[in-house]
N, CA, C and O atoms as a Tripos MOL2 file, in Angstrom:
@<TRIPOS>MOLECULE
protein
  316   315    79     0     0
PROTEIN
NO_CHARGES

@<TRIPOS>ATOM
      1 N          37.9520   47.6360   64.3360 N.3       1 MET1
      2 CA         36.2260   48.4400   64.5820 C.3       1 MET1
      3 C          36.2360   49.9840   64.1430 C.2       1 MET1
      4 O          37.1090   50.7580   64.5370 O.2       1 MET1
      5 N          35.6480   50.1960   63.6660 N.am      2 THR2
      6 CA         35.6400   52.0480   63.2070 C.3       2 THR2
      7 C          35.0550   52.2200   64.0760 C.2       2 THR2
      8 O          34.7050   51.2540   64.7540 O.2       2 THR2
      9 N          34.6030   53.8510   64.5210 N.am      3 THR3
     10 CA         34.4620   54.5650   65.8120 C.3       3 THR3
     11 C          32.6760   55.1590   64.8360 C.2       3 THR3
     12 O          32.6430   55.7550   63.7590 O.2       3 THR3
     13 N          32.0420   54.9370   65.2730 N.am      4 ASP4
     14 CA         30.5650   55.6840   64.8360 C.3       4 ASP4
     15 C          30.7590   56.9840   64.7960 C.2       4 ASP4
     16 O          30.7100   57.4160   65.9480 O.2       4 ASP4
     17 N          31.0210   58.0940   63.7720 N.am      5 GLN5
     18 CA         30.3200   59.4800   64.4750 C.3       5 GLN5
     19 C          29.9150   60.4640   63.7800 C.2       5 GLN5
     20 O          30.4320   61.5800   63.7270 O.2       5 GLN5
     21 N          28.5820   59.9270   62.9900 N.am      6 SER6
     22 CA         28.3220   60.7740   62.4470 C.3       6 SER6
     23 C          27.3920   61.3480   63.3430 C.2       6 SER6
     24 O          27.0710   60.7800   64.3870 O.2       6 SER6
     25 N          26.6240   63.2130   62.7430 N.am      7 PRO7
     26 CA         25.7050   64.0340   63.7280 C.3       7 PRO7
     27 C          25.3840   63.6030   64.6640 C.2       7 PRO7
     28 O          25.5500   64.3240   65.6480 O.2       7 PRO7
     29 N          24.8070   62.3310   64.8730 N.am      8 GLU8
     30 CA         23.5190   62.3240   65.6890 C.3       8 GLU8
     31 C          24.0570   61.1260   67.4080 C.2       8 GLU8
     32 O          23.7340   61.1640   68.5960 O.2       8 GLU8
     33 N          25.4100   59.8200   66.1800 N.am      9 SER9
     34 CA         25.9100   58.9810   66.7540 C.3       9 SER9
     35 C          25.6660   59.3530   68.3800 C.2       9 SER9
     36 O          25.0530   60.2470   68.9640 O.2       9 SER9
     37 N          26.2330   58.5380   68.6760 N.am     10 PRO10
     38 CA         26.4590   59.0160   70.2790 C.3      10 PRO10
     39 C          27.5860   59.0900   71.0910 C.2      10 PRO10
     40 O          27.5020   59.4100   72.2760 O.2      10 PRO10
     41 N          29.0680   58.7070   70.3140 N.am     11 ASP11
     42 CA         29.9480   58.9470   70.1440 C.3      11 ASP11
     43 C          31.0510   60.4190   69.7050 C.2      11 ASP11
     44 O          32.1470   60.8750   70.0300 O.2      11 ASP11
     45 N          29.8110   60.7590   68.6900 N.am     12 GLN12
     46 CA         29.7460   62.1750   68.6430 C.3      12 GLN12
     47 C          29.0930   63.0380   69.1420 C.2      12 GLN12
     48 O          29.1940   64.1530   68.6320 O.2      12 GLN12
     49 N          28.1550   62.8580   70.3500 N.am     13 LEU13
     50 CA         27.6950   63.1210   70.9870 C.3      13 LEU13
     51 C          27.9340   63.2850   72.7720 C.2      13 LEU13
     52 O          27.1570   63.6330   73.6610 O.2      13 LEU13
     53 N          29.2690   62.8920   72.7880 N.am     14 ARG14
     54 CA         29.7700   62.6960   73.7200 C.3      14 ARG14
     55 C          31.2330   64.0910   73.2420 C.2      14 ARG14
     56 O          31.4560   65.2550   73.5740 O.2      14 ARG14
     57 N          31.7460   63.2940   72.5270 N.am     15 ILE15
     58 CA         33.1410   63.6700   71.8670 C.3      15 ILE15
     59 C          32.2100   66.1520   71.9550 C.2      15 ILE15
     60 O          33.0450   67.0510   72.0560 O.2      15 ILE15
     61 N          30.5850   66.5450   71.8830 N.am     16 ASP16
     62 CA         30.1510   67.1100   71.6740 C.3      16 ASP16
     63 C          30.1150   67.4130   73.1670 C.2      16 ASP16
     64 O          29.4850   68.3710   73.6140 O.2      16 ASP16
     65 N          30.3580   67.1180   73.4300 N.am     17 LEU17
     66 CA         29.6960   67.8250   75.7990 C.3      17 LEU17
     67 C          30.9710   67.8210   75.8270 C.2      17 LEU17
     68 O          31.2950   68.9120   76.2960 O.2      17 LEU17
     69 N          32.0750   67.0920   75.5430 N.am     18 GLU18
     70 CA         32.9280   66.9760   76.1770 C.3      18 GLU18
     71 C          33.7750   68.4390   76.6960 C.2      18 GLU18
     72 O          34.2420   68.7730   77.7840 O.2      18 GLU18
     73 N          33.6960   69.2970   74.9700 N.am     19 ARG19
     74 CA         33.4580   70.1610   74.3510 C.3      19 ARG19
     75 C          33.3260   71.0520   74.9030 C.2      19 ARG19
     76 O          34.1130   71.6900   75.6020 O.2      19 ARG19
     77 N          32.3470   71.1970   74.6610 N.am     20 VAL20
     78 CA         31.3530   72.2570   75.2810 C.3      20 VAL20
     79 C          31.2190   72.3980   77.2910 C.2      20 VAL20
     80 O          31.0970   73.4630   77.8960 O.2      20 VAL20
     81 N          31.2810   71.1930   77.8430 N.am     21 GLU21
     82 CA         31.6560   71.2810   78.7190 C.3      21 GLU21
     83 C          32.8600   72.1260   79.6500 C.2      21 GLU21
     84 O          32.7410   72.8090   80.6680 O.2      21 GLU21
     85 N          34.3020   71.6830   78.6600 N.am     22 ARG22
     86 CA         35.6170   72.3990   78.5980 C.3      22 ARG22
     87 C          35.2240   73.8400   77.8170 C.2      22 ARG22
     88 O          36.2710   74.4860   77.7820 O.2      22 ARG22
     89 N          34.5410   74.3230   77.4130 N.am     23 GLU23
     90 CA         33.8160   75.7440   76.9920 C.3      23 GLU23
     91 C          33.5200   76.9090   77.9910 C.2      23 GLU23
     92 O          33.7510   78.1180   78.0200 O.2      23 GLU23
     93 N          32.7770   75.8080   78.9620 N.am     24 ILE24
     94 CA         31.7830   76.5670   79.6880 C.3      24 ILE24
     95 C          32.4100   76.8290   81.2710 C.2      24 ILE24
     96 O          32.0340   77.5800   82.1700 O.2      24 ILE24
     97 N          33.8130   75.6180   81.1580 N.am     25 ALA25
     98 CA         34.6420   75.6540   82.1350 C.3      25 ALA25
     99 C          36.1250   77.1090   82.4670 C.2      25 ALA25
    100 O          36.8460   77.5890   83.3420 O.2      25 ALA25
    101 N          35.7400   77.2010   80.9010 N.am     26 ASP26
    102 CA         36.6220   77.9120   80.9210 C.3      26 ASP26
    103 C          36.4690   79.1270   80.5860 C.2      26 ASP26
    104 O          37.4780   79.8260   80.4930 O.2      26 ASP26
    105 N          34.8200   79.8410   80.2470 N.am     27 LEU27
    106 CA         34.1930   81.2710   80.0560 C.3      27 LEU27
    107 C          33.9230   81.1900   81.8790 C.2      27 LEU27
    108 O          34.4910   82.0110   82.5990 O.2      27 LEU27
    109 N          32.9430   80.0390   82.5110 N.am     28 GLN28
    110 CA         33.3090   80.8990   83.9320 C.3      28 GLN28
    111 C          34.8830   81.0320   84.4170 C.2      28 GLN28
    112 O          34.9530   82.2230   84.7220 O.2      28 GLN28
    113 N          36.2270   80.4300   84.6600 N.am     29 LYS29
    114 CA         37.2850   80.7820   84.8290 C.3      29 LYS29
    115 C          37.5310   82.7920   84.2690 C.2      29 LYS29
    116 O          37.9380   83.7060   84.9860 O.2      29 LYS29
    117 N          37.0660   82.8630   82.6870 N.am     30 VAL30
    118 CA         37.8810   84.2440   82.7910 C.3      30 VAL30
    119 C          36.8870   85.1720   83.6330 C.2      30 VAL30
    120 O          37.2060   86.3160   83.9550 O.2      30 VAL30
    121 N          35.3920   84.4710   84.0370 N.am     31 ALA31
    122 CA         34.2780   85.7560   84.8350 C.3      31 ALA31
    123 C          34.7360   85.6280   85.8560 C.2      31 ALA31
    124 O          34.5770   86.8210   86.1140 O.2      31 ALA31
    125 N          35.3120   85.1530   86.9740 N.am     32 ARG32
    126 CA         35.7070   84.4110   88.2080 C.3      32 ARG32
    127 C          37.3240   85.7760   88.2820 C.2      32 ARG32
    128 O          37.7380   86.7300   88.9410 O.2      32 ARG32
    129 N          37.6290   85.0120   87.2140 N.am     33 ASP33
    130 CA         38.8710   85.3320   87.2090 C.3      33 ASP33
    131 C          38.6430   87.2940   87.0780 C.2      33 ASP33
    132 O          39.5140   87.8270   87.7660 O.2      33 ASP33
    133 N          37.9020   88.1370   86.5230 N.am     34 ILE34
    134 CA         37.4750   89.3590   85.8130 C.3      34 ILE34
    135 C          37.0810   89.9870   86.9690 C.2      34 ILE34
    136 O          37.3880   91.1620   87.1730 O.2      34 ILE34
    137 N          36.0890   88.9960   88.1680 N.am     35 ARG35
    138 CA         35.8530   89.5770   89.6830 C.3      35 ARG35
    139 C          36.3720   89.7700   90.5490 C.2      35 ARG35
    140 O          36.2650   90.6650   91.3880 O.2      35 ARG35
    141 N          37.3090   88.5510   90.4100 N.am     36 GLU36
    142 CA         38.1860   88.8000   91.6780 C.3      36 GLU36
    143 C          39.1550   89.9380   91.6020 C.2      36 GLU36
    144 O          39.8250   90.3770   92.5360 O.2      36 GLU36
    145 N          39.1350   90.4640   90.0460 N.am     37 GLN37
    146 CA         40.7390   91.3790   90.0030 C.3      37 GLN37
    147 C          39.4890   92.7410   89.6280 C.2      37 GLN37
    148 O          40.0160   93.7780   89.2250 O.2      37 GLN37
    149 N          38.6630   92.7520   89.6900 N.am     38 LEU38
    150 CA         37.9970   93.5520   90.5670 C.3      38 LEU38
    151 C          37.6320   93.7880   91.6730 C.2      38 LEU38
    152 O          37.7750   94.9600   92.0220 O.2      38 LEU38
    153 N          37.3400   93.3260   92.1540 N.am     39 ALA39
    154 CA         37.5020   92.9050   94.5030 C.3      39 ALA39
    155 C          38.9460   93.0560   94.6300 C.2      39 ALA39
    156 O          39.2230   93.4160   95.7740 O.2      39 ALA39
    157 N          40.0760   92.9010   93.8090 N.am     40 ASP40
    158 CA         41.3380   93.6660   94.8130 C.3      40 ASP40
    159 C          41.5390   94.9710   94.6730 C.2      40 ASP40
    160 O          41.5770   95.8220   95.5620 O.2      40 ASP40
    161 N          41.7640   95.2010   92.6380 N.am     41 ASP41
    162 CA         41.8710   96.3240   92.5090 C.3      41 ASP41
    163 C          40.3800   96.9070   91.9320 C.2      41 ASP41
    164 O          40.0250   96.2740   90.9370 O.2      41 ASP41
    165 N          39.3200   98.1020   92.3870 N.am     42 PRO42
    166 CA         38.5650   98.2870   91.7940 C.3      42 PRO42
    167 C          38.1200   99.1710   90.5830 C.2      42 PRO42
    168 O          37.0410   99.3630   90.0230 O.2      42 PRO42
    169 N          39.4750   99.6610   90.3990 N.am     43 GLY43
    170 CA         39.7410  100.8970   89.9200 C.3      43 GLY43
    171 C          38.8970  102.3630   89.1900 C.2      43 GLY43
    172 O          37.7790  102.7100   89.5720 O.2      43 GLY43
    173 N          39.5590  102.9800   88.2670 N.am     44 ASP44
    174 CA         37.9840  104.2600   88.0990 C.3      44 ASP44
    175 C          36.5890  103.2410   87.7950 C.2      44 ASP44
    176 O          36.3870  102.0400   87.6130 O.2      44 ASP44
    177 N          35.6660  104.6840   87.8710 N.am     45 GLY45
    178 CA         34.5320  103.7600   86.5020 C.3      45 GLY45
    179 C          34.0360  102.7500   85.2960 C.2      45 GLY45
    180 O          33.3180  101.7530   85.2310 O.2      45 GLY45
    181 N          35.2160  103.9710   83.8870 N.am     46 PRO46
    182 CA         34.9140  103.6880   83.0250 C.3      46 PRO46
    183 C          35.7640  102.0320   82.9960 C.2      46 PRO46
    184 O          35.2760  101.2100   82.2200 O.2      46 PRO46
    185 N          36.6930  101.7050   83.6280 N.am     47 ASP47
    186 CA         37.2960  100.2860   83.9640 C.3      47 ASP47
    187 C          36.4440   99.6890   84.8810 C.2      47 ASP47
    188 O          36.1780   98.6270   85.4440 O.2      47 ASP47
    189 N          36.3420  100.0800   84.8460 N.am     48 ARG48
    190 CA         35.3730   98.9060   85.8150 C.3      48 ARG48
    191 C          34.1170   98.1220   85.3460 C.2      48 ARG48
    192 O          33.7900   96.9360   85.3170 O.2      48 ARG48
    193 N          33.4780   99.4740   84.9440 N.am     49 ALA49
    194 CA         31.6040   99.7200   84.6720 C.3      49 ALA49
    195 C          32.1780   98.6050   82.8020 C.2      49 ALA49
    196 O          31.2610   98.1200   82.1380 O.2      49 ALA49
    197 N          33.7330   98.4170   82.3000 N.am     50 GLU50
    198 CA         34.0540   97.6500   80.9830 C.3      50 GLU50
    199 C          34.3760   96.3290   81.7040 C.2      50 GLU50
    200 O          33.8360   95.3780   81.1400 O.2      50 GLU50
    201 N          35.1370   95.9750   82.8470 N.am     51 ALA51
    202 CA         35.0540   94.8960   83.2500 C.3      51 ALA51
    203 C          34.4170   94.0800   84.1200 C.2      51 ALA51
    204 O          34.8100   93.1730   84.8540 O.2      51 ALA51
    205 N          32.8130   94.8230   83.7910 N.am     52 LEU52
    206 CA         32.1380   93.9130   84.7250 C.3      52 LEU52
    207 C          31.3490   93.0380   83.2200 C.2      52 LEU52
    208 O          30.9950   91.8810   82.9950 O.2      52 LEU52
    209 N          31.3420   94.4970   82.3430 N.am     53 ARG53
    210 CA         30.7800   93.8210   80.6490 C.3      53 ARG53
    211 C          31.2640   92.4980   80.7130 C.2      53 ARG53
    212 O          30.6240   91.4560   80.5730 O.2      53 ARG53
    213 N          32.2660   92.6290   80.9020 N.am     54 GLN54
    214 CA         33.0590   91.3730   80.0270 C.3      54 GLN54
    215 C          32.7170   90.4430   80.5940 C.2      54 GLN54
    216 O          32.2430   89.5940   79.8400 O.2      54 GLN54
    217 N          32.7360   90.0700   82.0460 N.am     55 ALA55
    218 CA         32.2690   89.1660   82.8670 C.3      55 ALA55
    219 C          31.0150   89.0190   82.8790 C.2      55 ALA55
    220 O          30.8080   87.8770   82.4690 O.2      55 ALA55
    221 N          29.8410   89.6350   83.1690 N.am     56 GLU56
    222 CA         28.5340   89.7830   82.2290 C.3      56 GLU56
    223 C          27.8730   88.9480   81.5810 C.2      56 GLU56
    224 O          26.8100   88.3340   81.6750 O.2      56 GLU56
    225 N          29.6960   89.1700   80.1240 N.am     57 GLU57
    226 CA         28.9460   88.5970   78.3810 C.3      57 GLU57
    227 C          29.7250   86.9940   78.7640 C.2      57 GLU57
    228 O          29.3060   85.9510   78.2630 O.2      57 GLU57
    229 N          30.5990   87.0310   79.4770 N.am     58 GLN58
    230 CA         31.6040   85.3530   80.1380 C.3      58 GLN58
    231 C          30.2580   84.7930   80.2000 C.2      58 GLN58
    232 O          29.8760   84.0440   79.3020 O.2      58 GLN58
    233 N          29.2120   85.2150   81.5770 N.am     59 GLU59
    234 CA         28.5200   84.0800   82.0760 C.3      59 GLU59
    235 C          27.3910   84.1100   80.6170 C.2      59 GLU59
    236 O          26.7290   83.1860   80.1460 O.2      59 GLU59
    237 N          27.4920   85.4150   80.2160 N.am     60 ALA60
    238 CA         26.1930   85.1730   79.4950 C.3      60 ALA60
    239 C          25.6570   84.1500   78.8440 C.2      60 ALA60
    240 O          24.6680   83.5040   79.1890 O.2      60 ALA60
    241 N          26.7010   83.9210   77.3460 N.am     61 ILE61
    242 CA         27.6450   83.3040   76.9670 C.3      61 ILE61
    243 C          27.7750   81.7640   77.9330 C.2      61 ILE61
    244 O          26.7320   81.1420   77.7360 O.2      61 ILE61
    245 N          28.3820   81.2540   78.5560 N.am     62 ALA62
    246 CA         28.1620   80.6730   79.9540 C.3      62 ALA62
    247 C          26.6250   79.1960   79.6760 C.2      62 ALA62
    248 O          26.5050   77.9900   79.4600 O.2      62 ALA62
    249 N          25.6720   80.6330   79.9230 N.am     63 ALA63
    250 CA         24.4790   80.1710   80.1330 C.3      63 ALA63
    251 C          23.8470   80.0570   79.1470 C.2      63 ALA63
    252 O          22.6280   79.9460   79.2710 O.2      63 ALA63
    253 N          24.5030   80.0400   77.6830 N.am     64 VAL64
    254 CA         23.6670   79.8770   76.5050 C.3      64 VAL64
    255 C          24.6300   78.2650   76.1660 C.2      64 VAL64
    256 O          24.5260   77.7360   75.0590 O.2      64 VAL64
    257 N          25.3730   77.7480   77.0880 N.am     65 LEU65
    258 CA         26.5380   76.5280   76.9330 C.3      65 LEU65
    259 C          25.5900   75.3550   77.6250 C.2      65 LEU65
    260 O          25.1270   74.3530   77.0790 O.2      65 LEU65
    261 N          25.4370   75.8270   79.0930 N.am     66 GLU66
    262 CA         24.8430   74.9490   79.8010 C.3      66 GLU66
    263 C          23.6650   74.9430   79.3090 C.2      66 GLU66
    264 O          23.0140   74.0130   79.7860 O.2      66 GLU66
    265 N          22.9770   75.6860   78.4200 N.am     67 GLU67
    266 CA         21.1750   75.0600   77.3600 C.3      67 GLU67
    267 C          22.0930   74.0720   76.6400 C.2      67 GLU67
    268 O          22.4310   73.0850   77.2930 O.2      67 GLU67
    269 N          22.4420   74.1660   75.6760 N.am     68 ARG68
    270 CA         23.6710   73.7630   74.8980 C.3      68 ARG68
    271 C          23.9660   71.7010   75.3910 C.2      68 ARG68
    272 O          23.6480   70.5270   75.1990 O.2      68 ARG68
    273 N          24.6550   72.5050   75.9800 N.am     69 ARG69
    274 CA         25.0780   70.8220   77.8440 C.3      69 ARG69
    275 C          23.3680   69.8930   77.7620 C.2      69 ARG69
    276 O          23.0930   68.7730   77.3320 O.2      69 ARG69
    277 N          22.2800   71.2630   78.5490 N.am     70 ALA70
    278 CA         21.6600   69.9350   78.9940 C.3      70 ALA70
    279 C          20.8620   69.2640   77.5630 C.2      70 ALA70
    280 O          20.6730   68.0580   77.3970 O.2      70 ALA70
    281 N          20.5300   70.1570   76.7750 N.am     71 GLU71
    282 CA         20.3760   69.0900   74.9640 C.3      71 GLU71
    283 C          21.1840   67.7150   74.7790 C.2      71 GLU71
    284 O          20.9190   66.5140   74.7370 O.2      71 GLU71
    285 N          22.2720   68.5120   74.6950 N.am     72 LEU72
    286 CA         23.2720   67.4290   74.4060 C.3      72 LEU72
    287 C          23.0070   66.2240   75.2240 C.2      72 LEU72
    288 O          22.2660   65.3880   74.7060 O.2      72 LEU72
    289 N          23.6350   65.8920   76.8210 N.am     73 GLN73
    290 CA         22.9310   65.0240   77.8370 C.3      73 GLN73
    291 C          21.6210   64.7450   77.2950 C.2      73 GLN73
    292 O          21.7210   63.6480   76.7450 O.2      73 GLN73
    293 N          20.4200   65.1910   77.1700 N.am     74 ARG74
    294 CA         19.3120   64.6510   76.6270 C.3      74 ARG74
    295 C          18.9770   63.8210   75.6170 C.2      74 ARG74
    296 O          17.9360   63.1640   75.6280 O.2      74 ARG74
    297 N          20.0340   63.7840   74.4540 N.am     75 ARG75
    298 CA         20.1720   62.8260   72.8570 C.3      75 ARG75
    299 C          21.4030   62.4960   73.6910 C.2      75 ARG75
    300 O          22.0970   63.5100   73.6160 O.2      75 ARG75
    301 N          21.8220   61.8930   74.1980 N.am     76 LEU76
    302 CA         22.9700   61.0020   75.1060 C.3      76 LEU76
    303 C          21.7150   60.1650   75.7740 C.2      76 LEU76
    304 O          21.4570   58.9640   75.8600 O.2      76 LEU76
    305 N          21.2240   61.0700   76.0970 N.am     77 ALA77
    306 CA         20.3380   59.7780   77.0730 C.3      77 ALA77
    307 C          19.8260   58.5570   76.2850 C.2      77 ALA77
    308 O          19.9420   57.3400   76.4300 O.2      77 ALA77
    309 N          19.1420   59.4530   75.2880 N.am     78 ALA78
    310 CA         17.5370   58.7140   74.7270 C.3      78 ALA78
    311 C          18.7400   58.2200   73.7020 C.2      78 ALA78
    312 O          18.4170   57.2060   73.0840 O.2      78 ALA78
    313 N          19.3560   58.4560   73.5570 N.am     79 SER79
    314 CA         20.0200   57.4550   72.4550 C.3      79 SER79
    315 C          21.1130   56.7370   72.4380 C.2      79 SER79
    316 O          21.3850   56.0500   71.4530 O.2      79 SER79
@<TRIPOS>BOND
     1     1     2 1
     2     2     3 1
     3     3     4 2
     4     3     5 am
     5     5     6 1
     6     6     7 1
     7     7     8 2
     8     7     9 am
     9     9    10 1
    10    10    11 1
    11    11    12 2
    12    11    13 am
    13    13    14 1
    14    14    15 1
    15    15    16 2
    16    15    17 am
    17    17    18 1
    18    18    19 1
    19    19    20 2
    20    19    21 am
    21    21    22 1
    22    22    23 1
    23    23    24 2
    24    23    25 am
    25    25    26 1
    26    26    27 1
    27    27    28 2
    28    27    29 am
    29    29    30 1
    30    30    31 1
    31    31    32 2
    32    31    33 am
    33    33    34 1
    34    34    35 1
    35    35    36 2
    36    35    37 am
    37    37    38 1
    38    38    39 1
    39    39    40 2
    40    39    41 am
    41    41    42 1
    42    42    43 1
    43    43    44 2
    44    43    45 am
    45    45    46 1
    46    46    47 1
    47    47    48 2
    48    47    49 am
    49    49    50 1
    50    50    51 1
    51    51    52 2
    52    51    53 am
    53    53    54 1
    54    54    55 1
    55    55    56 2
    56    55    57 am
    57    57    58 1
    58    58    59 1
    59    59    60 2
    60    59    61 am
    61    61    62 1
    62    62    63 1
    63    63    64 2
    64    63    65 am
    65    65    66 1
    66    66    67 1
    67    67    68 2
    68    67    69 am
    69    69    70 1
    70    70    71 1
    71    71    72 2
    72    71    73 am
    73    73    74 1
    74    74    75 1
    75    75    76 2
    76    75    77 am
    77    77    78 1
    78    78    79 1
    79    79    80 2
    80    79    81 am
    81    81    82 1
    82    82    83 1
    83    83    84 2
    84    83    85 am
    85    85    86 1
    86    86    87 1
    87    87    88 2
    88    87    89 am
    89    89    90 1
    90    90    91 1
    91    91    92 2
    92    91    93 am
    93    93    94 1
    94    94    95 1
    95    95    96 2
    96    95    97 am
    97    97    98 1
    98    98    99 1
    99    99   100 2
   100    99   101 am
   101   101   102 1
   102   102   103 1
   103   103   104 2
   104   103   105 am
   105   105   106 1
   106   106   107 1
   107   107   108 2
   108   107   109 am
   109   109   110 1
   110   110   111 1
   111   111   112 2
   112   111   113 am
   113   113   114 1
   114   114   115 1
   115   115   116 2
   116   115   117 am
   117   117   118 1
   118   118   119 1
   119   119   120 2
   120   119   121 am
   121   121   122 1
   122   122   123 1
   123   123   124 2
   124   123   125 am
   125   125   126 1
   126   126   127 1
   127   127   128 2
   128   127   129 am
   129   129   130 1
   130   130   131 1
   131   131   132 2
   132   131   133 am
   133   133   134 1
   134   134   135 1
   135   135   136 2
   136   135   137 am
   137   137   138 1
   138   138   139 1
   139   139   140 2
   140   139   141 am
   141   141   142 1
   142   142   143 1
   143   143   144 2
   144   143   145 am
   145   145   146 1
   146   146   147 1
   147   147   148 2
   148   147   149 am
   149   149   150 1
   150   150   151 1
   151   151   152 2
   152   151   153 am
   153   153   154 1
   154   154   155 1
   155   155   156 2
   156   155   157 am
   157   157   158 1
   158   158   159 1
   159   159   160 2
   160   159   161 am
   161   161   162 1
   162   162   163 1
   163   163   164 2
   164   163   165 am
   165   165   166 1
   166   166   167 1
   167   167   168 2
   168   167   169 am
   169   169   170 1
   170   170   171 1
   171   171   172 2
   172   171   173 am
   173   173   174 1
   174   174   175 1
   175   175   176 2
   176   175   177 am
   177   177   178 1
   178   178   179 1
   179   179   180 2
   180   179   181 am
   181   181   182 1
   182   182   183 1
   183   183   184 2
   184   183   185 am
   185   185   186 1
   186   186   187 1
   187   187   188 2
   188   187   189 am
   189   189   190 1
   190   190   191 1
   191   191   192 2
   192   191   193 am
   193   193   194 1
   194   194   195 1
   195   195   196 2
   196   195   197 am
   197   197   198 1
   198   198   199 1
   199   199   200 2
   200   199   201 am
   201   201   202 1
   202   202   203 1
   203   203   204 2
   204   203   205 am
   205   205   206 1
   206   206   207 1
   207   207   208 2
   208   207   209 am
   209   209   210 1
   210   210   211 1
   211   211   212 2
   212   211   213 am
   213   213   214 1
   214   214   215 1
   215   215   216 2
   216   215   217 am
   217   217   218 1
   218   218   219 1
   219   219   220 2
   220   219   221 am
   221   221   222 1
   222   222   223 1
   223   223   224 2
   224   223   225 am
   225   225   226 1
   226   226   227 1
   227   227   228 2
   228   227   229 am
   229   229   230 1
   230   230   231 1
   231   231   232 2
   232   231   233 am
   233   233   234 1
   234   234   235 1
   235   235   236 2
   236   235   237 am
   237   237   238 1
   238   238   239 1
   239   239   240 2
   240   239   241 am
   241   241   242 1
   242   242   243 1
   243   243   244 2
   244   243   245 am
   245   245   246 1
   246   246   247 1
   247   247   248 2
   248   247   249 am
   249   249   250 1
   250   250   251 1
   251   251   252 2
   252   251   253 am
   253   253   254 1
   254   254   255 1
   255   255   256 2
   256   255   257 am
   257   257   258 1
   258   258   259 1
   259   259   260 2
   260   259   261 am
   261   261   262 1
   262   262   263 1
   263   263   264 2
   264   263   265 am
   265   265   266 1
   266   266   267 1
   267   267   268 2
   268   267   269 am
   269   269   270 1
   270   270   271 1
   271   271   272 2
   272   271   273 am
   273   273   274 1
   274   274   275 1
   275   275   276 2
   276   275   277 am
   277   277   278 1
   278   278   279 1
   279   279   280 2
   280   279   281 am
   281   281   282 1
   282   282   283 1
   283   283   284 2
   284   283   285 am
   285   285   286 1
   286   286   287 1
   287   287   288 2
   288   287   289 am
   289   289   290 1
   290   290   291 1
   291   291   292 2
   292   291   293 am
   293   293   294 1
   294   294   295 1
   295   295   296 2
   296   295   297 am
   297   297   298 1
   298   298   299 1
   299   299   300 2
   300   299   301 am
   301   301   302 1
   302   302   303 1
   303   303   304 2
   304   303   305 am
   305   305   306 1
   306   306   307 1
   307   307   308 2
   308   307   309 am
   309   309   310 1
   310   310   311 1
   311   311   312 2
   312   311   313 am
   313   313   314 1
   314   314   315 1
   315   315   316 2
@<TRIPOS>SUBSTRUCTURE
     1 MET1         2 RESIDUE 1 A MET
     2 THR2         6 RESIDUE 1 A THR
     3 THR3        10 RESIDUE 1 A THR
     4 ASP4        14 RESIDUE 1 A ASP
     5 GLN5        18 RESIDUE 1 A GLN
     6 SER6        22 RESIDUE 1 A SER
     7 PRO7        26 RESIDUE 1 A PRO
     8 GLU8        30 RESIDUE 1 A GLU
     9 SER9        34 RESIDUE 1 A SER
    10 PRO10       38 RESIDUE 1 A PRO
    11 ASP11       42 RESIDUE 1 A ASP
    12 GLN12       46 RESIDUE 1 A GLN
    13 LEU13       50 RESIDUE 1 A LEU
    14 ARG14       54 RESIDUE 1 A ARG
    15 ILE15       58 RESIDUE 1 A ILE
    16 ASP16       62 RESIDUE 1 A ASP
    17 LEU17       66 RESIDUE 1 A LEU
    18 GLU18       70 RESIDUE 1 A GLU
    19 ARG19       74 RESIDUE 1 A ARG
    20 VAL20       78 RESIDUE 1 A VAL
    21 GLU21       82 RESIDUE 1 A GLU
    22 ARG22       86 RESIDUE 1 A ARG
    23 GLU23       90 RESIDUE 1 A GLU
    24 ILE24       94 RESIDUE 1 A ILE
    25 ALA25       98 RESIDUE 1 A ALA
    26 ASP26      102 RESIDUE 1 A ASP
    27 LEU27      106 RESIDUE 1 A LEU
    28 GLN28      110 RESIDUE 1 A GLN
    29 LYS29      114 RESIDUE 1 A LYS
    30 VAL30      118 RESIDUE 1 A VAL
    31 ALA31      122 RESIDUE 1 A ALA
    32 ARG32      126 RESIDUE 1 A ARG
    33 ASP33      130 RESIDUE 1 A ASP
    34 ILE34      134 RESIDUE 1 A ILE
    35 ARG35      138 RESIDUE 1 A ARG
    36 GLU36      142 RESIDUE 1 A GLU
    37 GLN37      146 RESIDUE 1 A GLN
    38 LEU38      150 RESIDUE 1 A LEU
    39 ALA39      154 RESIDUE 1 A ALA
    40 ASP40      158 RESIDUE 1 A ASP
    41 ASP41      162 RESIDUE 1 A ASP
    42 PRO42      166 RESIDUE 1 A PRO
    43 GLY43      170 RESIDUE 1 A GLY
    44 ASP44      174 RESIDUE 1 A ASP
    45 GLY45      178 RESIDUE 1 A GLY
    46 PRO46      182 RESIDUE 1 A PRO
    47 ASP47      186 RESIDUE 1 A ASP
    48 ARG48      190 RESIDUE 1 A ARG
    49 ALA49      194 RESIDUE 1 A ALA
    50 GLU50      198 RESIDUE 1 A GLU
    51 ALA51      202 RESIDUE 1 A ALA
    52 LEU52      206 RESIDUE 1 A LEU
    53 ARG53      210 RESIDUE 1 A ARG
    54 GLN54      214 RESIDUE 1 A GLN
    55 ALA55      218 RESIDUE 1 A ALA
    56 GLU56      222 RESIDUE 1 A GLU
    57 GLU57      226 RESIDUE 1 A GLU
    58 GLN58      230 RESIDUE 1 A GLN
    59 GLU59      234 RESIDUE 1 A GLU
    60 ALA60      238 RESIDUE 1 A ALA
    61 ILE61      242 RESIDUE 1 A ILE
    62 ALA62      246 RESIDUE 1 A ALA
    63 ALA63      250 RESIDUE 1 A ALA
    64 VAL64      254 RESIDUE 1 A VAL
    65 LEU65      258 RESIDUE 1 A LEU
    66 GLU66      262 RESIDUE 1 A GLU
    67 GLU67      266 RESIDUE 1 A GLU
    68 ARG68      270 RESIDUE 1 A ARG
    69 ARG69      274 RESIDUE 1 A ARG
    70 ALA70      278 RESIDUE 1 A ALA
    71 GLU71      282 RESIDUE 1 A GLU
    72 LEU72      286 RESIDUE 1 A LEU
    73 GLN73      290 RESIDUE 1 A GLN
    74 ARG74      294 RESIDUE 1 A ARG
    75 ARG75      298 RESIDUE 1 A ARG
    76 LEU76      302 RESIDUE 1 A LEU
    77 ALA77      306 RESIDUE 1 A ALA
    78 ALA78      310 RESIDUE 1 A ALA
    79 SER79      314 RESIDUE 1 A SER
């Protein structure tokens, strides 16, 4: 028996959903780690600003992926 993995198959949607969920978790961990480092060692102004920018960038990417996750969940529920 073969698994249907066409672009819209439930199997492919599950695979995509798992990948997106891993990416979200990774991005959130990176952002959390950056913020924890800042709390432990605030550093100087430019370094702190750069670290905050990086954390915010990771969080913004995670937010886009969360929208993608919701879309995949809707499509999976409808399949």
